[in-house]
Steps between C-alpha positions, in 0.01 A plus 500: 500500500379584848676385814396511864762590758391415854742612767484425872657737752782391727451545876574854620501639145316826570814714520673348194170543313492872585867545412479320162154626397613776261747268326232228478258746334769606252563133425128455424524790253757298303227255394305761308817674382589170330169511311318249719207571730402457860148359536497557875745531784488574868566391855300224666367616835548290811175618661160608371542877525518776239763671716832345397664614823256284693477219243870442440612277215560133439629533144436640154331393179592604147341385177698631207594431142851375424660345191563172683501325836877555510450877453236509775728304733796728424290810570382345827850393606627858458207668676634721782249340738671167430855631526416697819356191668138618511383176340591157635325308222402596145305287253498588129259308275324544164149646529201493268251782542136391458304774679477775404550390143826642366 
């Protein structure tokens, strides 16, 4: 089943985000290594600009396949962005894709 993970950055999280980025990307790779798939993932920009240095971030969004809500929550809880304090709030919920048709 698909799950949406919506994470909101903590104040002053730019430096922890830079420091934990490589570990966060490796953690994302674990989803597909487990045989599941990532539908989409990426940072949410704080301002309307294609230049991320200008835009900054307010959080991240991931839609991915997991065996269960508990598995999605466990993956989220162990994300280096969570453990490094990049995110102050993370919501994990089931998701049903309608468009584009799966």
